[in-house]
C-alpha positions in Angstrom: 61.4 132.0 112.7 59.6 133.4 115.7 56.8 130.6 115.5 59.4 127.9 115.4 61.6 129.7 118.3 59.2 128.6 121.0 60.5 124.9 120.9 64.0 126.2 121.0 63.3 128.5 123.9 62.1 125.5 126.0 65.9 124.9 126.7 67.6 127.8 125.3 66.2 130.6 127.4 65.3 133.9 126.0 67.7 135.8 128.2 71.4 135.6 127.6 72.1 133.6 130.7 74.2 130.5 130.1 73.5 128.0 132.9 74.8 124.7 131.1 72.7 125.4 128.0 74.4 128.0 125.7 72.5 131.0 124.6 71.5 131.3 120.9 70.5 134.9 121.1 72.4 137.2 118.7 74.2 134.3 117.1 75.7 135.1 113.7 73.2 133.6 111.2 75.9 131.6 109.2 77.2 130.0 112.5 73.6 129.1 113.5 72.9 127.3 110.1 76.3 125.5 110.3 75.6 124.3 113.6 72.2 123.1 112.9 73.1 121.2 109.9 76.0 119.5 111.7 73.4 118.3 114.2 71.1 117.3 111.5 73.9 115.2 109.9 75.1 113.9 113.4 78.4 115.5 113.0 77.9 117.2 116.3 76.9 114.9 119.3 73.9 115.8 121.2 70.9 113.4 120.9 68.2 116.0 121.7 69.7 118.7 119.2 70.1 116.0 116.6 66.4 115.0 116.9 65.3 118.6 116.8 67.5 119.5 113.8 66.4 116.4 111.8 62.7 117.8 112.0 63.6 121.1 110.4 64.1 121.7 106.8 66.6 124.1 105.3 64.2 127.0 105.1 63.1 126.5 108.8 66.7 126.5 110.0 67.4 129.7 108.0 64.3 131.3 109.4 65.4 130.4 113.1 68.9 131.7 112.3 67.4 135.0 111.1 65.2 135.3 114.1 67.7 134.5 116.7 70.4 136.6 115.0 68.2 139.5 115.2 67.6 139.4 118.8 69.7 141.0 121.4 
């Protein structure tokens, strides 16, 4: 998860500041996975997030969820 997180942190900053782009630090893992699969299936509208989610498989999404869920 940490290896993949660098791409996420290009937009989602490592700090918990929310300046238009929501923080994903300390998100519950289940919520993260649900959100990413919704982007992957184009159920949540955001072209950049849809593109990013489509590049990830289920194991990579779970790894990101565990990584960001464990940060505070």
